[in-house]
C-alpha positions as a printed Julia matrix, in Angstrom:
108×3 Matrix{Float64}:
   4.79  47.5    15.11
   1.78  48.21   12.93
  -0.08  45.6    10.9
   1.21  47.09    7.64
   4.82  46.45    8.73
   3.98  42.85    9.64
   2.3   42.33    6.28
   5.29  43.78    4.42
   7.73  41.59    6.34
   5.58  38.51    5.77
   5.35  39.27    2.07
   9.11  39.81    1.86
   9.88  36.54    3.62
   7.39  34.68    1.44
   8.88  36.22   -1.68
  12.38  35.28   -0.55
  11.41  31.65    0.03
   9.56  31.6    -3.29
  12.65  32.81   -5.14
  14.85  30.29   -3.34
  12.41  27.49   -4.12
  12.25  28.51   -7.78
  16.02  28.59   -8.09
  16.4   25.2    -6.44
  13.67  23.68   -8.62
  15.36  25.05  -11.73
  18.7   23.63  -10.67
  17.29  20.24   -9.76
  15.44  19.85  -13.06
  18.38  20.96  -15.21
  19.88  18.08  -17.23
  23.27  17.67  -15.49
  25.06  14.72  -13.88
  24.44  14.06  -10.15
  27.82  15.17   -8.81
  27.77  18.38  -10.82
  24.18  19.02   -9.74
  24.97  18.56   -6.03
  27.91  20.96   -6.32
  25.74  23.54   -8.08
  23.0   23.24   -5.42
  25.59  23.58   -2.65
  27.08  26.72   -4.26
  23.65  28.26   -4.82
  22.49  27.59   -1.26
  25.72  29.0     0.19
  25.45  32.11   -2.0
  21.83  32.67   -1.02
  22.61  32.11    2.66
  25.36  34.72    2.54
  23.27  37.18    0.55
  20.03  36.95    2.56
  21.33  36.04    6.0
  20.6   39.44    7.6
  17.01  39.46    6.28
  16.39  35.89    7.41
  17.85  36.61   10.84
  15.68  39.73   11.17
  12.56  37.81   10.15
  13.45  35.07   12.66
  13.99  37.67   15.39
  10.63  39.31   14.68
   8.87  35.94   14.59
  10.33  35.02   17.98
   9.3   38.39   19.41
   5.76  37.87   18.12
   5.67  34.39   19.67
   6.87  35.77   23.01
   4.22  38.49   22.93
   1.52  35.97   22.07
   2.7   33.66   24.87
   2.57  36.57   27.35
  -0.96  37.51   26.26
  -2.15  33.91   26.46
  -0.68  33.46   29.94
  -2.32  36.7    31.05
  -5.71  35.55   29.72
  -5.24  32.12   31.32
  -4.58  33.72   34.71
  -7.56  36.04   34.28
  -9.77  33.07   33.41
  -8.43  31.12   36.41
  -9.14  34.04   38.72
 -12.63  34.36   37.29
 -13.31  30.67   37.97
 -11.98  30.99   41.52
 -14.18  34.03   42.05
 -17.27  32.18   40.83
 -16.43  29.19   43.04
 -16.01  31.48   46.03
 -19.37  33.18   45.35
 -21.05  29.8    44.99
 -19.45  28.57   48.23
 -20.64  31.71   50.04
 -24.13  31.25   48.64
 -24.19  27.63   49.79
 -22.84  28.65   53.19
 -25.46  31.35   53.62
 -28.19  28.95   52.48
 -27.03  26.33   54.97
 -26.9   28.97   57.72
 -30.43  29.92   56.76
 -31.6   26.29   56.87
 -30.07  25.75   60.32
 -31.78  28.83   61.65
 -35.17  27.46   60.62
 -34.49  24.06   62.14
 -34.01  25.54   65.64
């Protein structure tokens, strides 16, 4: 997936949430009694959920895929870093071993 696709999807999801937030704010600030207001909010949320469910599910799916890919890359880098540290420790141990062998040779 190219960066342009990710940007478009992110913009679309942000726009969707902005519209939903605007609608809910408009409903909540309208001068109506509490019971009527709760019913109107419930209807609006249900309508929006039905209308935008496929887009929200697709965005969720893509977000989870991105998280999985990031987790894989981080684990790979973590292992690479761990191997690098082990390699440096091994080199240092070999250096110390060869130095100690060298020191013993001079003592005899």
